[in-house]
N, C-alpha and C positions, 0 to 999 in steps of 0.2 A: 278797628283796630285796638289792640290791647294797650293798655297805661304801661309805661316802662318803669313807673315809680309808684309804690302804693301811695295812696291819698293820703294816709295820716304821716307819712315819712315826709310829705310835703308839707302839709298846712299846721302838724303840730310844732314844727321849729319856727314857722311865720308867727303863729299865734305868742309864742313865748317871747320874739324878738321885737315884734311892732304893737305898740299899744294901740294904735290906730287901727289895725287889723283886729285885733282881739276885741275892742270895742265893738267895731261893726258886725264882728261876728256873734257877739252876745246878743245886739241889737235885733240881728237878723234870725236868730234862732227864735227870739221872743216873737217876732213878728210873726215868724211861721206858725208859732203856738196860737198866737190870736187868730191867724187865719184858716184854723183848722188842718193844718198840714203838722200833726202832731208827730206823727213818726220822723220828718225830717227834723223839726224843732228839735226832738229829744236826741236826734242823733248828733246835731251840732252842739247841743249843751254837753254831751257825754264828751265828744272829744274836746270842748272847752276846759271842762272840769278836768280832764286827764292832762292837758297841757298846763296848767295854771296850777291850783290849790290842790288839786289830788282828792280823792273819796275820803281820806281818812281826815283831813284837815276840814272839809265840808261838814263831815259828820261831827267833827268837835263843834264846829260853828253852829249848825243848825240841830243839833241833838237827835239827828235821824240815824239810826244803825249803817254802818258802812254797806252791809249785806242789800240793805232795803234801797239805799241809794243806787247801786250798781242795779239792782232788779229794776227799778222804777226808771232807769234811763236804758234800759235793755231793749231790744227789737221787741218784746212781747209785754214790756212794762205799762202798766196802767197808774201813774201816779195820782194821788190824791190831790186836789188843789191846794190846800193847805200845804203839804209838802213841798209841792213845786214852787208855790211863791215863796216859802222861805228860802229855798234854794236861790231863785233869781234874786231875792233881797240881799243876801249875802254874796253873790258874784258882783252884783251892781255896786256893793259898798266896797268891794274888794277893788274894782276898776275905777273907784272914784266918780261913778256917774249915776243919774238917775233917769231912768227911763220913762216917759211919758205916753200916754195913749191920747190920740186927738182922731176926732172924727175926720174922714176923707171921703171924698165921692168915691162909689164902687166904679169899677172900671167897666 
């Protein structure tokens, strides 16, 4: 069954309107990265960045060139850990949250 609306048309306005949703999405994106679902995590971060600060502001904050940010969160992007953590640190700060890693039992 085809979707009637583009995913980004639905999610991006929700990210912009709801702080709770924004924070949950950021948390889920980082959780995907930590769980090895790198492509899903990058895709979620890409949508998050587009809906919040944008690549230009993120570039200014992290000192990573805009084109590098766009490439690193693209489908074939392979971000260096240093750059990825700089981005996540800035997004956390912008949201006023601090994500923590805690051990959990494997499913």
